Biotite code that builds the C-alpha atoms (Angstrom):
import biotite.structure as struc

atoms = struc.array([
    struc.Atom([-33.038, 6.085, -79.396], chain_id="A", res_id=1, res_name="UNK", atom_name="CA", element="C"),
    struc.Atom([-34.993, 7.375, -82.590], chain_id="A", res_id=2, res_name="UNK", atom_name="CA", element="C"),
    struc.Atom([-36.872, 10.177, -82.345], chain_id="A", res_id=3, res_name="UNK", atom_name="CA", element="C"),
    struc.Atom([-40.172, 9.580, -80.845], chain_id="A", res_id=4, res_name="UNK", atom_name="CA", element="C"),
    struc.Atom([-42.988, 10.870, -83.365], chain_id="A", res_id=5, res_name="UNK", atom_name="CA", element="C"),
    struc.Atom([-46.520, 8.995, -81.970], chain_id="A", res_id=6, res_name="UNK", atom_name="CA", element="C"),
    struc.Atom([-47.576, 8.718, -77.956], chain_id="A", res_id=7, res_name="UNK", atom_name="CA", element="C"),
    struc.Atom([-50.165, 6.119, -77.483], chain_id="A", res_id=8, res_name="UNK", atom_name="CA", element="C"),
    struc.Atom([-52.623, 5.919, -74.324], chain_id="A", res_id=9, res_name="UNK", atom_name="CA", element="C"),
    struc.Atom([-54.812, 3.355, -72.744], chain_id="A", res_id=10, res_name="UNK", atom_name="CA", element="C"),
    struc.Atom([-57.835, 4.466, -71.596], chain_id="A", res_id=11, res_name="UNK", atom_name="CA", element="C"),
    struc.Atom([-59.076, 2.649, -68.491], chain_id="A", res_id=12, res_name="UNK", atom_name="CA", element="C"),
    struc.Atom([-56.576, 3.640, -65.464], chain_id="A", res_id=13, res_name="UNK", atom_name="CA", element="C"),
    struc.Atom([-54.374, 5.739, -67.404], chain_id="A", res_id=14, res_name="UNK", atom_name="CA", element="C"),
    struc.Atom([-56.099, 8.993, -68.789], chain_id="A", res_id=15, res_name="UNK", atom_name="CA", element="C"),
    struc.Atom([-59.201, 7.566, -66.748], chain_id="A", res_id=16, res_name="UNK", atom_name="CA", element="C"),
    struc.Atom([-59.879, 7.087, -63.498], chain_id="A", res_id=17, res_name="UNK", atom_name="CA", element="C"),
    struc.Atom([-62.394, 4.167, -63.113], chain_id="A", res_id=18, res_name="UNK", atom_name="CA", element="C"),
    struc.Atom([-61.859, 3.505, -59.226], chain_id="A", res_id=19, res_name="UNK", atom_name="CA", element="C"),
    struc.Atom([-65.756, 4.179, -58.618], chain_id="A", res_id=20, res_name="UNK", atom_name="CA", element="C"),
    struc.Atom([-67.184, 2.112, -61.907], chain_id="A", res_id=21, res_name="UNK", atom_name="CA", element="C"),
    struc.Atom([-65.298, -0.750, -59.916], chain_id="A", res_id=22, res_name="UNK", atom_name="CA", element="C"),
    struc.Atom([-66.350, -0.006, -57.070], chain_id="A", res_id=23, res_name="UNK", atom_name="CA", element="C"),
    struc.Atom([-69.859, 0.295, -57.812], chain_id="A", res_id=24, res_name="UNK", atom_name="CA", element="C"),
    struc.Atom([-69.377, -3.490, -59.592], chain_id="A", res_id=25, res_name="UNK", atom_name="CA", element="C"),
    struc.Atom([-68.397, -4.638, -56.179], chain_id="A", res_id=26, res_name="UNK", atom_name="CA", element="C"),
    struc.Atom([-71.462, -3.226, -54.515], chain_id="A", res_id=27, res_name="UNK", atom_name="CA", element="C"),
    struc.Atom([-73.696, -4.082, -57.190], chain_id="A", res_id=28, res_name="UNK", atom_name="CA", element="C"),
    struc.Atom([-72.604, -8.317, -57.101], chain_id="A", res_id=29, res_name="UNK", atom_name="CA", element="C"),
    struc.Atom([-72.666, -8.669, -53.469], chain_id="A", res_id=30, res_name="UNK", atom_name="CA", element="C"),
    struc.Atom([-75.687, -6.822, -53.189], chain_id="A", res_id=31, res_name="UNK", atom_name="CA", element="C"),
    struc.Atom([-77.916, -9.313, -51.109], chain_id="A", res_id=32, res_name="UNK", atom_name="CA", element="C"),
    struc.Atom([-74.817, -11.987, -49.966], chain_id="A", res_id=33, res_name="UNK", atom_name="CA", element="C"),
    struc.Atom([-73.564, -11.801, -46.708], chain_id="A", res_id=34, res_name="UNK", atom_name="CA", element="C"),
    struc.Atom([-69.843, -10.647, -48.357], chain_id="A", res_id=35, res_name="UNK", atom_name="CA", element="C"),
    struc.Atom([-68.486, -7.255, -47.725], chain_id="A", res_id=36, res_name="UNK", atom_name="CA", element="C"),
    struc.Atom([-66.832, -4.904, -49.457], chain_id="A", res_id=37, res_name="UNK", atom_name="CA", element="C"),
    struc.Atom([-63.900, -5.206, -47.666], chain_id="A", res_id=38, res_name="UNK", atom_name="CA", element="C"),
    struc.Atom([-63.816, -8.915, -47.900], chain_id="A", res_id=39, res_name="UNK", atom_name="CA", element="C"),
    struc.Atom([-64.020, -8.468, -51.739], chain_id="A", res_id=40, res_name="UNK", atom_name="CA", element="C"),
    struc.Atom([-61.621, -5.652, -52.119], chain_id="A", res_id=41, res_name="UNK", atom_name="CA", element="C"),
    struc.Atom([-59.151, -7.767, -49.714], chain_id="A", res_id=42, res_name="UNK", atom_name="CA", element="C"),
    struc.Atom([-59.643, -10.973, -52.407], chain_id="A", res_id=43, res_name="UNK", atom_name="CA", element="C"),
    struc.Atom([-59.453, -8.780, -55.580], chain_id="A", res_id=44, res_name="UNK", atom_name="CA", element="C"),
    struc.Atom([-56.284, -7.329, -54.140], chain_id="A", res_id=45, res_name="UNK", atom_name="CA", element="C"),
    struc.Atom([-54.877, -11.050, -53.380], chain_id="A", res_id=46, res_name="UNK", atom_name="CA", element="C"),
    struc.Atom([-55.398, -11.490, -57.424], chain_id="A", res_id=47, res_name="UNK", atom_name="CA", element="C"),
    struc.Atom([-53.910, -8.457, -58.167], chain_id="A", res_id=48, res_name="UNK", atom_name="CA", element="C"),
    struc.Atom([-50.833, -9.165, -57.055], chain_id="A", res_id=49, res_name="UNK", atom_name="CA", element="C"),
    struc.Atom([-50.672, -12.375, -58.700], chain_id="A", res_id=50, res_name="UNK", atom_name="CA", element="C"),
    struc.Atom([-51.109, -10.053, -61.901], chain_id="A", res_id=51, res_name="UNK", atom_name="CA", element="C"),
    struc.Atom([-54.189, -11.325, -62.269], chain_id="A", res_id=52, res_name="UNK", atom_name="CA", element="C"),
    struc.Atom([-57.465, -9.175, -63.165], chain_id="A", res_id=53, res_name="UNK", atom_name="CA", element="C"),
    struc.Atom([-58.262, -8.805, -59.435], chain_id="A", res_id=54, res_name="UNK", atom_name="CA", element="C"),
    struc.Atom([-61.967, -8.275, -60.055], chain_id="A", res_id=55, res_name="UNK", atom_name="CA", element="C"),
    struc.Atom([-62.997, -10.724, -62.440], chain_id="A", res_id=56, res_name="UNK", atom_name="CA", element="C"),
    struc.Atom([-61.096, -13.345, -60.238], chain_id="A", res_id=57, res_name="UNK", atom_name="CA", element="C"),
    struc.Atom([-62.232, -12.592, -57.097], chain_id="A", res_id=58, res_name="UNK", atom_name="CA", element="C"),
    struc.Atom([-66.155, -12.384, -58.369], chain_id="A", res_id=59, res_name="UNK", atom_name="CA", element="C"),
    struc.Atom([-65.010, -16.265, -59.754], chain_id="A", res_id=60, res_name="UNK", atom_name="CA", element="C"),
    struc.Atom([-63.678, -17.182, -55.870], chain_id="A", res_id=61, res_name="UNK", atom_name="CA", element="C"),
    struc.Atom([-66.939, -15.791, -54.487], chain_id="A", res_id=62, res_name="UNK", atom_name="CA", element="C"),
    struc.Atom([-68.914, -17.463, -57.386], chain_id="A", res_id=63, res_name="UNK", atom_name="CA", element="C"),
    struc.Atom([-70.576, -13.735, -57.798], chain_id="A", res_id=64, res_name="UNK", atom_name="CA", element="C"),
    struc.Atom([-71.791, -12.849, -61.685], chain_id="A", res_id=65, res_name="UNK", atom_name="CA", element="C"),
    struc.Atom([-70.403, -10.092, -63.234], chain_id="A", res_id=66, res_name="UNK", atom_name="CA", element="C"),
    struc.Atom([-72.111, -6.898, -63.114], chain_id="A", res_id=67, res_name="UNK", atom_name="CA", element="C"),
    struc.Atom([-72.862, -4.325, -65.579], chain_id="A", res_id=68, res_name="UNK", atom_name="CA", element="C"),
    struc.Atom([-70.613, -1.181, -66.591], chain_id="A", res_id=69, res_name="UNK", atom_name="CA", element="C"),
    struc.Atom([-71.395, 1.828, -65.189], chain_id="A", res_id=70, res_name="UNK", atom_name="CA", element="C"),
    struc.Atom([-69.459, 4.227, -67.594], chain_id="A", res_id=71, res_name="UNK", atom_name="CA", element="C"),
    struc.Atom([-71.235, 7.722, -66.152], chain_id="A", res_id=72, res_name="UNK", atom_name="CA", element="C"),
    struc.Atom([-68.877, 7.213, -63.038], chain_id="A", res_id=73, res_name="UNK", atom_name="CA", element="C"),
    struc.Atom([-65.953, 7.331, -65.072], chain_id="A", res_id=74, res_name="UNK", atom_name="CA", element="C"),
    struc.Atom([-64.024, 10.453, -65.117], chain_id="A", res_id=75, res_name="UNK", atom_name="CA", element="C"),
    struc.Atom([-60.552, 11.858, -66.807], chain_id="A", res_id=76, res_name="UNK", atom_name="CA", element="C"),
    struc.Atom([-57.584, 11.971, -63.835], chain_id="A", res_id=77, res_name="UNK", atom_name="CA", element="C"),
    struc.Atom([-57.293, 15.602, -63.191], chain_id="A", res_id=78, res_name="UNK", atom_name="CA", element="C"),
    struc.Atom([-54.175, 15.802, -65.220], chain_id="A", res_id=79, res_name="UNK", atom_name="CA", element="C"),
    struc.Atom([-55.235, 14.097, -67.940], chain_id="A", res_id=80, res_name="UNK", atom_name="CA", element="C"),
    struc.Atom([-56.292, 17.136, -70.521], chain_id="A", res_id=81, res_name="UNK", atom_name="CA", element="C"),
    struc.Atom([-53.051, 19.494, -69.391], chain_id="A", res_id=82, res_name="UNK", atom_name="CA", element="C"),
    struc.Atom([-50.501, 16.507, -70.049], chain_id="A", res_id=83, res_name="UNK", atom_name="CA", element="C"),
    struc.Atom([-52.124, 15.816, -73.371], chain_id="A", res_id=84, res_name="UNK", atom_name="CA", element="C"),
    struc.Atom([-51.707, 19.600, -74.382], chain_id="A", res_id=85, res_name="UNK", atom_name="CA", element="C"),
    struc.Atom([-48.510, 19.967, -73.282], chain_id="A", res_id=86, res_name="UNK", atom_name="CA", element="C"),
    struc.Atom([-47.459, 16.393, -75.488], chain_id="A", res_id=87, res_name="UNK", atom_name="CA", element="C"),
    struc.Atom([-49.083, 18.087, -78.387], chain_id="A", res_id=88, res_name="UNK", atom_name="CA", element="C"),
    struc.Atom([-47.744, 21.538, -77.928], chain_id="A", res_id=89, res_name="UNK", atom_name="CA", element="C"),
    struc.Atom([-44.362, 19.543, -77.960], chain_id="A", res_id=90, res_name="UNK", atom_name="CA", element="C"),
    struc.Atom([-45.469, 17.915, -81.129], chain_id="A", res_id=91, res_name="UNK", atom_name="CA", element="C"),
    struc.Atom([-45.634, 14.637, -80.722], chain_id="A", res_id=92, res_name="UNK", atom_name="CA", element="C"),
    struc.Atom([-48.735, 12.648, -82.165], chain_id="A", res_id=93, res_name="UNK", atom_name="CA", element="C"),
    struc.Atom([-51.439, 11.303, -79.901], chain_id="A", res_id=94, res_name="UNK", atom_name="CA", element="C"),
    struc.Atom([-53.250, 8.078, -80.039], chain_id="A", res_id=95, res_name="UNK", atom_name="CA", element="C"),
    struc.Atom([-55.257, 5.298, -77.713], chain_id="A", res_id=96, res_name="UNK", atom_name="CA", element="C"),
    struc.Atom([-54.934, 2.041, -77.917], chain_id="A", res_id=97, res_name="UNK", atom_name="CA", element="C"),
    struc.Atom([-57.721, 0.836, -75.348], chain_id="A", res_id=98, res_name="UNK", atom_name="CA", element="C"),
    struc.Atom([-59.320, -2.322, -74.399], chain_id="A", res_id=99, res_name="UNK", atom_name="CA", element="C"),
    struc.Atom([-62.823, -0.618, -74.233], chain_id="A", res_id=100, res_name="UNK", atom_name="CA", element="C"),
    struc.Atom([-66.629, -1.248, -75.378], chain_id="A", res_id=101, res_name="UNK", atom_name="CA", element="C"),
    struc.Atom([-68.147, 0.763, -78.175], chain_id="A", res_id=102, res_name="UNK", atom_name="CA", element="C"),
    struc.Atom([-68.320, 4.434, -78.393], chain_id="A", res_id=103, res_name="UNK", atom_name="CA", element="C"),
    struc.Atom([-64.904, 5.016, -76.841], chain_id="A", res_id=104, res_name="UNK", atom_name="CA", element="C"),
    struc.Atom([-63.769, 8.319, -79.565], chain_id="A", res_id=105, res_name="UNK", atom_name="CA", element="C"),
    struc.Atom([-67.756, 9.734, -78.382], chain_id="A", res_id=106, res_name="UNK", atom_name="CA", element="C"),
    struc.Atom([-66.762, 9.033, -74.469], chain_id="A", res_id=107, res_name="UNK", atom_name="CA", element="C"),
    struc.Atom([-63.175, 10.932, -75.109], chain_id="A", res_id=108, res_name="UNK", atom_name="CA", element="C"),
    struc.Atom([-65.010, 13.743, -76.874], chain_id="A", res_id=109, res_name="UNK", atom_name="CA", element="C"),
    struc.Atom([-67.253, 14.114, -74.196], chain_id="A", res_id=110, res_name="UNK", atom_name="CA", element="C"),
    struc.Atom([-64.346, 14.087, -71.614], chain_id="A", res_id=111, res_name="UNK", atom_name="CA", element="C"),
    struc.Atom([-62.736, 16.983, -73.543], chain_id="A", res_id=112, res_name="UNK", atom_name="CA", element="C"),
    struc.Atom([-59.846, 15.359, -74.606], chain_id="A", res_id=113, res_name="UNK", atom_name="CA", element="C"),
    struc.Atom([-60.545, 14.082, -77.992], chain_id="A", res_id=114, res_name="UNK", atom_name="CA", element="C"),
    struc.Atom([-59.393, 17.604, -79.432], chain_id="A", res_id=115, res_name="UNK", atom_name="CA", element="C"),
    struc.Atom([-55.287, 16.604, -78.450], chain_id="A", res_id=116, res_name="UNK", atom_name="CA", element="C"),
    struc.Atom([-55.632, 12.665, -80.155], chain_id="A", res_id=117, res_name="UNK", atom_name="CA", element="C"),
    struc.Atom([-55.325, 12.097, -83.605], chain_id="A", res_id=118, res_name="UNK", atom_name="CA", element="C"),
    struc.Atom([-56.540, 8.030, -83.365], chain_id="A", res_id=119, res_name="UNK", atom_name="CA", element="C"),
    struc.Atom([-57.959, 6.042, -81.326], chain_id="A", res_id=120, res_name="UNK", atom_name="CA", element="C"),
    struc.Atom([-58.095, 2.081, -81.633], chain_id="A", res_id=121, res_name="UNK", atom_name="CA", element="C"),
    struc.Atom([-60.214, 0.369, -79.350], chain_id="A", res_id=122, res_name="UNK", atom_name="CA", element="C"),
    struc.Atom([-61.193, -3.428, -79.066], chain_id="A", res_id=123, res_name="UNK", atom_name="CA", element="C"),
    struc.Atom([-64.772, -3.395, -79.621], chain_id="A", res_id=124, res_name="UNK", atom_name="CA", element="C"),
    struc.Atom([-64.576, -1.411, -82.909], chain_id="A", res_id=125, res_name="UNK", atom_name="CA", element="C"),
    struc.Atom([-61.636, -3.524, -83.915], chain_id="A", res_id=126, res_name="UNK", atom_name="CA", element="C"),
    struc.Atom([-62.773, -7.181, -82.847], chain_id="A", res_id=127, res_name="UNK", atom_name="CA", element="C"),
    struc.Atom([-59.479, -7.475, -81.329], chain_id="A", res_id=128, res_name="UNK", atom_name="CA", element="C"),
    struc.Atom([-57.946, -6.566, -77.779], chain_id="A", res_id=129, res_name="UNK", atom_name="CA", element="C"),
    struc.Atom([-54.645, -6.535, -75.897], chain_id="A", res_id=130, res_name="UNK", atom_name="CA", element="C"),
    struc.Atom([-52.797, -8.296, -75.392], chain_id="A", res_id=131, res_name="UNK", atom_name="CA", element="C"),
    struc.Atom([-52.902, -9.323, -78.728], chain_id="A", res_id=132, res_name="UNK", atom_name="CA", element="C"),
    struc.Atom([-50.289, -8.063, -80.944], chain_id="A", res_id=133, res_name="UNK", atom_name="CA", element="C"),
    struc.Atom([-52.673, -7.404, -83.902], chain_id="A", res_id=134, res_name="UNK", atom_name="CA", element="C"),
    struc.Atom([-54.125, -4.266, -81.861], chain_id="A", res_id=135, res_name="UNK", atom_name="CA", element="C"),
    struc.Atom([-51.287, -2.598, -82.058], chain_id="A", res_id=136, res_name="UNK", atom_name="CA", element="C"),
    struc.Atom([-49.801, -3.224, -85.086], chain_id="A", res_id=137, res_name="UNK", atom_name="CA", element="C"),
    struc.Atom([-53.151, -1.722, -86.574], chain_id="A", res_id=138, res_name="UNK", atom_name="CA", element="C"),
    struc.Atom([-52.525, 1.511, -84.324], chain_id="A", res_id=139, res_name="UNK", atom_name="CA", element="C"),
    struc.Atom([-48.655, 1.881, -85.824], chain_id="A", res_id=140, res_name="UNK", atom_name="CA", element="C"),
    struc.Atom([-49.944, 1.031, -89.403], chain_id="A", res_id=141, res_name="UNK", atom_name="CA", element="C"),
    struc.Atom([-52.639, 3.486, -89.333], chain_id="A", res_id=142, res_name="UNK", atom_name="CA", element="C"),
    struc.Atom([-50.095, 6.458, -87.505], chain_id="A", res_id=143, res_name="UNK", atom_name="CA", element="C"),
    struc.Atom([-47.664, 5.205, -90.302], chain_id="A", res_id=144, res_name="UNK", atom_name="CA", element="C"),
    struc.Atom([-45.382, 4.966, -87.921], chain_id="A", res_id=145, res_name="UNK", atom_name="CA", element="C"),
    struc.Atom([-42.253, 2.511, -86.677], chain_id="A", res_id=146, res_name="UNK", atom_name="CA", element="C"),
    struc.Atom([-42.354, 0.853, -83.492], chain_id="A", res_id=147, res_name="UNK", atom_name="CA", element="C"),
    struc.Atom([-39.362, 2.404, -82.261], chain_id="A", res_id=148, res_name="UNK", atom_name="CA", element="C"),
    struc.Atom([-40.802, 5.793, -83.062], chain_id="A", res_id=149, res_name="UNK", atom_name="CA", element="C"),
    struc.Atom([-43.716, 5.254, -80.896], chain_id="A", res_id=150, res_name="UNK", atom_name="CA", element="C"),
    struc.Atom([-44.235, 5.106, -76.970], chain_id="A", res_id=151, res_name="UNK", atom_name="CA", element="C"),
    struc.Atom([-46.835, 3.022, -75.142], chain_id="A", res_id=152, res_name="UNK", atom_name="CA", element="C"),
    struc.Atom([-48.215, 4.418, -71.836], chain_id="A", res_id=153, res_name="UNK", atom_name="CA", element="C"),
    struc.Atom([-50.767, 1.894, -69.823], chain_id="A", res_id=154, res_name="UNK", atom_name="CA", element="C"),
    struc.Atom([-51.409, 0.575, -66.158], chain_id="A", res_id=155, res_name="UNK", atom_name="CA", element="C"),
    struc.Atom([-51.121, -2.886, -66.795], chain_id="A", res_id=156, res_name="UNK", atom_name="CA", element="C"),
    struc.Atom([-47.859, -4.235, -67.575], chain_id="A", res_id=157, res_name="UNK", atom_name="CA", element="C"),
    struc.Atom([-49.583, -7.666, -69.102], chain_id="A", res_id=158, res_name="UNK", atom_name="CA", element="C"),
    struc.Atom([-51.891, -5.372, -71.629], chain_id="A", res_id=159, res_name="UNK", atom_name="CA", element="C"),
    struc.Atom([-50.013, -2.792, -72.415], chain_id="A", res_id=160, res_name="UNK", atom_name="CA", element="C"),
    struc.Atom([-46.507, -2.794, -71.333], chain_id="A", res_id=161, res_name="UNK", atom_name="CA", element="C"),
    struc.Atom([-45.049, -6.414, -72.832], chain_id="A", res_id=162, res_name="UNK", atom_name="CA", element="C"),
    struc.Atom([-46.959, -6.797, -75.959], chain_id="A", res_id=163, res_name="UNK", atom_name="CA", element="C"),
    struc.Atom([-45.900, -3.194, -77.331], chain_id="A", res_id=164, res_name="UNK", atom_name="CA", element="C"),
    struc.Atom([-42.072, -3.932, -75.434], chain_id="A", res_id=165, res_name="UNK", atom_name="CA", element="C"),
    struc.Atom([-42.220, -7.102, -77.834], chain_id="A", res_id=166, res_name="UNK", atom_name="CA", element="C"),
    struc.Atom([-42.868, -4.994, -80.857], chain_id="A", res_id=167, res_name="UNK", atom_name="CA", element="C"),
    struc.Atom([-39.995, -2.497, -80.465], chain_id="A", res_id=168, res_name="UNK", atom_name="CA", element="C"),
    struc.Atom([-41.983, 0.280, -78.576], chain_id="A", res_id=169, res_name="UNK", atom_name="CA", element="C"),
    struc.Atom([-40.864, 2.500, -75.662], chain_id="A", res_id=170, res_name="UNK", atom_name="CA", element="C"),
    struc.Atom([-42.816, 1.735, -72.800], chain_id="A", res_id=171, res_name="UNK", atom_name="CA", element="C"),
    struc.Atom([-44.266, 4.195, -69.592], chain_id="A", res_id=172, res_name="UNK", atom_name="CA", element="C"),
    struc.Atom([-45.900, 1.907, -67.253], chain_id="A", res_id=173, res_name="UNK", atom_name="CA", element="C"),
    struc.Atom([-48.365, 4.570, -65.058], chain_id="A", res_id=174, res_name="UNK", atom_name="CA", element="C"),
    struc.Atom([-48.566, 2.607, -61.640], chain_id="A", res_id=175, res_name="UNK", atom_name="CA", element="C"),
    struc.Atom([-52.600, 3.813, -61.250], chain_id="A", res_id=176, res_name="UNK", atom_name="CA", element="C"),
    struc.Atom([-55.601, 1.561, -59.807], chain_id="A", res_id=177, res_name="UNK", atom_name="CA", element="C"),
    struc.Atom([-55.080, -2.034, -59.064], chain_id="A", res_id=178, res_name="UNK", atom_name="CA", element="C"),
    struc.Atom([-51.706, -1.932, -61.134], chain_id="A", res_id=179, res_name="UNK", atom_name="CA", element="C"),
    struc.Atom([-50.106, -0.608, -58.356], chain_id="A", res_id=180, res_name="UNK", atom_name="CA", element="C"),
    struc.Atom([-50.236, -4.316, -57.016], chain_id="A", res_id=181, res_name="UNK", atom_name="CA", element="C"),
    struc.Atom([-48.459, -5.829, -60.234], chain_id="A", res_id=182, res_name="UNK", atom_name="CA", element="C"),
    struc.Atom([-45.183, -6.746, -60.750], chain_id="A", res_id=183, res_name="UNK", atom_name="CA", element="C"),
    struc.Atom([-43.050, -7.764, -63.947], chain_id="A", res_id=184, res_name="UNK", atom_name="CA", element="C"),
    struc.Atom([-42.468, -11.604, -63.655], chain_id="A", res_id=185, res_name="UNK", atom_name="CA", element="C"),
    struc.Atom([-40.474, -11.517, -66.997], chain_id="A", res_id=186, res_name="UNK", atom_name="CA", element="C"),
    struc.Atom([-37.975, -8.794, -69.358], chain_id="A", res_id=187, res_name="UNK", atom_name="CA", element="C"),
    struc.Atom([-40.703, -7.814, -71.428], chain_id="A", res_id=188, res_name="UNK", atom_name="CA", element="C"),
    struc.Atom([-43.145, -7.092, -68.643], chain_id="A", res_id=189, res_name="UNK", atom_name="CA", element="C"),
    struc.Atom([-40.001, -4.507, -67.692], chain_id="A", res_id=190, res_name="UNK", atom_name="CA", element="C"),
    struc.Atom([-40.968, -0.620, -68.681], chain_id="A", res_id=191, res_name="UNK", atom_name="CA", element="C"),
    struc.Atom([-38.423, 1.238, -69.728], chain_id="A", res_id=192, res_name="UNK", atom_name="CA", element="C"),
    struc.Atom([-39.815, 3.797, -67.126], chain_id="A", res_id=193, res_name="UNK", atom_name="CA", element="C"),
    struc.Atom([-42.664, 3.284, -64.869], chain_id="A", res_id=194, res_name="UNK", atom_name="CA", element="C"),
    struc.Atom([-44.021, 6.869, -62.889], chain_id="A", res_id=195, res_name="UNK", atom_name="CA", element="C"),
    struc.Atom([-46.786, 7.088, -60.225], chain_id="A", res_id=196, res_name="UNK", atom_name="CA", element="C"),
    struc.Atom([-49.012, 9.777, -62.272], chain_id="A", res_id=197, res_name="UNK", atom_name="CA", element="C"),
    struc.Atom([-49.504, 11.117, -65.793], chain_id="A", res_id=198, res_name="UNK", atom_name="CA", element="C"),
    struc.Atom([-47.463, 14.304, -64.399], chain_id="A", res_id=199, res_name="UNK", atom_name="CA", element="C"),
    struc.Atom([-44.266, 11.909, -63.868], chain_id="A", res_id=200, res_name="UNK", atom_name="CA", element="C"),
    struc.Atom([-44.271, 11.536, -67.532], chain_id="A", res_id=201, res_name="UNK", atom_name="CA", element="C"),
    struc.Atom([-43.384, 15.504, -68.366], chain_id="A", res_id=202, res_name="UNK", atom_name="CA", element="C"),
    struc.Atom([-40.653, 14.584, -66.014], chain_id="A", res_id=203, res_name="UNK", atom_name="CA", element="C"),
    struc.Atom([-39.121, 11.996, -68.413], chain_id="A", res_id=204, res_name="UNK", atom_name="CA", element="C"),
    struc.Atom([-39.184, 14.127, -70.789], chain_id="A", res_id=205, res_name="UNK", atom_name="CA", element="C"),
    struc.Atom([-37.343, 17.043, -69.123], chain_id="A", res_id=206, res_name="UNK", atom_name="CA", element="C"),
    struc.Atom([-34.893, 15.158, -66.812], chain_id="A", res_id=207, res_name="UNK", atom_name="CA", element="C"),
    struc.Atom([-34.158, 11.539, -68.703], chain_id="A", res_id=208, res_name="UNK", atom_name="CA", element="C"),
    struc.Atom([-35.448, 12.557, -72.224], chain_id="A", res_id=209, res_name="UNK", atom_name="CA", element="C"),
    struc.Atom([-36.731, 9.504, -73.003], chain_id="A", res_id=210, res_name="UNK", atom_name="CA", element="C"),
    struc.Atom([-39.423, 10.970, -75.571], chain_id="A", res_id=211, res_name="UNK", atom_name="CA", element="C"),
    struc.Atom([-36.984, 12.751, -77.470], chain_id="A", res_id=212, res_name="UNK", atom_name="CA", element="C"),
])
């Protein structure tokens, strides 16, 4: 494999734990109804197992309105900074390709992660969102990087793994959040490597030399 120069990360449920954000959205949505949190969550899991966005499909199922997203409940995964730092020390350039609302770079700065990241390509600022290949192509162009010299790391096999792999990027699926219920349904959704935490990325480097 050609030498990897750039490692691109998704944000939500990859670098950043959004668990409480989703839970808060559920509690807001079911307020004043007789729907319990457990009932909603069960339906959310049901749809996630079909490779759908579980919370959105569950809202539709129950006829509820999507409530505002609370960024204040987002927090980096405990190991996120250490992993980014380790990858930088090893000489990789770090980028972000994410579907996020306005202000992604500022949030990454506030979390203390931006000092490791050279390039942020976020949907709100770009006007294009994953899984559209255009957002990946823009990231590669601005990084001056060929697809075969890049790795995409994300939690969604539909949004992160499939489009990146179609372009020729290497892929690592981080099974965090509701992606643990997803199952690949075609060859492009089968990541080169699947891990259960960000720390496991470093094990790939050591044991399988995926990022050589």
